[in-house]
N, C-alpha and C positions, 0 to 999 in steps of 0.2 A: 222702656220697651226693648231697646237694643240690648241692654244687659241681660234681660230675661231670655231673649233669643240666643245670645252667646252662651249662656249657662245651659240652655236646652241642647244646643248643638254639641257643646263639650261633653255633656252627659251621654248623648247618643254615641259619640266617638269612643268614649271610655267603655261603654257597654259592648260596642262592636269589637273593640280590641280584646276585651276580656273573654269574649266568646271563642276566640281562637285557642285558648289554653285548654285543650282537651286532654283527658287522662288516657294513657295506653295501659295495657296490663300484660303480665307474663305469669303463667301458671306452671308450676312444676315442683319437683322435690328439691329440698335443700341438700346439697351434696358436700358443702364445706362452709365453715365459718372462720373468719380470720379477724382477730382483734387488732385494730389499728388506732393510731393517735386520734384520728378524726371520727372514729366510730367503729362499726363492725361491717366487714365486707362479707356479704352472703352470696353464695353461688347457687343459682336456681337452674336445674336441668329440666327443660321442657320435654314434651312427648317425643320430640325428634332426637333425643339422646344428647350425646356430648356436643354435637354441632348446634344444638338448640339451648345451650347454656349461656346465661347472662349473669354477670356479677353486678351487685348493687351495693353501694356504700350507704349505710343507714346510721342514723343517730341512735344513741342508747334509748331514747324515748320511744322509738318504733320497735325495738326488740323486746317484745312482750313474751319472753320464754321460748323463742324460736330455737329449734334444735335440729341437728342433722337428721334427715329422714322425714321431716315434716313436709306435707304438701301445702304449698302456700300460693297465694295470688298477690303479686306486687303491682300496685298502681303507681304510675309515674307520669310526670309531665312529658307529653310527646315532643315538646320543643326543647327539652333540656339536653345538655351536652351528653353525647355518647362517644366514648373512645372506642374506635374500631380496632381493638386488639383481640387476642384470642384468650379467653372469651371476652366479648365486648363488655365494657364497663359503662353502666347506665347511671346517670345522676338524676336528681329531681324526684326522688321517691316521696309520695304523698301519704300512702297508706299501705298496710300489709294485712291480709286476712289469712288465718290458718284454716285450711279446709279440712273437714272431717273425712276420714278414709272410708 
């Protein structure tokens, strides 16, 4: 009985911890693409212009024909590392959608 209770409590704890990993998103136009050793860095300019630009490093598996000028939505782990440079560099990209214009 004690083992079952421990397993149940551990399961609840894992579910509660997993619920905190929510995805954030950023929508805008791709203004630059840079090939790097670790993948491709895409620069996405949001509706606020240059001040609303975020750089994302993505693996080749997520780059499904994305090109400069595409309007995309990038979904990323809101708890992932974000370098506060200009523009900010956001890691933890989970998914990218190309939006129709």
